[in-house]
C-alpha angles and dihedrals in degrees: 000000000000092000090048090054091046091051092049090049092049091048091051092050091048091051091049091051091046090050089059092062119103119237090254092051089053090051091050091047091053091052092046089053088048088059102251121151122235090258092051091047090050091052093046094050098030093244132137116252089246091056090051089051089052092051090048091051090050090050093052090051099042094045092041092231117157094196142021090253090055091047091054093042092052091049092047092049091051092050091047091048092051091047091052092050 
């Protein structure tokens, strides 16, 4: 039961962090998860590479992800959690 409560708490925190993202940050995150490079993301969203880098930096901070792998894992966990709900 303790692990279940911890998981629910972690899911809630992840949702709260995700809710803080701007619409553009969510778009960039989706394209990062899809495997696009900064340059490809910039082309897809009509942004400069520097702007994409800024959005990426904001994502790492807001989602408290120390690495790209963690960023993707946190996004995937959130999507899985929402799908199960």
